[in-house]
C-alpha positions in Angstrom: 109.1 89.9 115.1 111.9 93.1 117.2 112.6 92.2 119.8 113.3 95.7 122.5 113.9 95.6 126.0 112.5 98.2 128.6 113.4 99.0 131.9 109.7 98.6 134.7 110.5 99.5 137.9 108.5 95.9 139.5 109.8 94.9 143.2 107.4 91.9 143.7 105.2 89.5 141.9 102.4 92.0 141.6 104.6 94.2 139.6 105.6 91.4 137.0 101.5 90.3 136.7 100.6 94.2 136.0 102.9 94.7 133.3 101.7 90.5 131.9 97.8 92.0 132.4 98.8 95.4 130.5 100.7 93.1 127.3 98.4 90.1 126.9 95.6 93.0 127.0 97.4 94.7 124.4 97.8 91.4 121.7 100.4 90.5 119.2 103.0 90.4 121.9 104.9 87.9 123.4 107.6 89.1 125.9 109.5 87.5 128.9 109.9 89.2 132.2 113.0 89.6 134.2 111.8 90.3 137.4 115.3 90.3 139.8 116.8 93.2 136.8 113.6 94.5 136.4 113.8 94.2 132.6 110.5 93.1 130.4 112.1 91.9 127.0 108.9 91.8 124.3 108.5 90.3 120.6 106.5 92.6 118.6 105.7 94.4 115.5 103.9 97.5 117.9 106.2 101.4 117.7 108.4 101.1 121.3 106.0 104.3 121.7 102.6 102.2 122.2 104.8 99.5 124.0 106.3 102.2 126.3 102.7 103.8 126.6 101.3 100.5 127.1 103.6 99.6 130.6 103.5 103.2 131.7 99.9 102.2 132.3 100.8 100.0 134.9 102.2 103.1 137.0 105.8 101.7 137.1 108.7 104.0 136.2 109.5 102.3 132.8 112.1 103.8 130.5 113.3 101.5 126.9 116.8 100.3 126.8 116.7 98.7 123.1 116.8 96.9 120.4 117.4 93.4 122.1 119.3 90.8 120.1 
């Protein structure tokens, strides 16, 4: 599955839990959350647009960084 890296404005565990919640609800994703660096790496067949819209449901600032090797 393609991996995509996103910047998400997360400041605490509550923020990262919100990210995990919306991604688990979407389904079809595997992800790693790097809270100190405010990054989320997602393995998914979903489009980048779908992933961005899903992450934005947290109310946080989200930016697509790019494909991750």
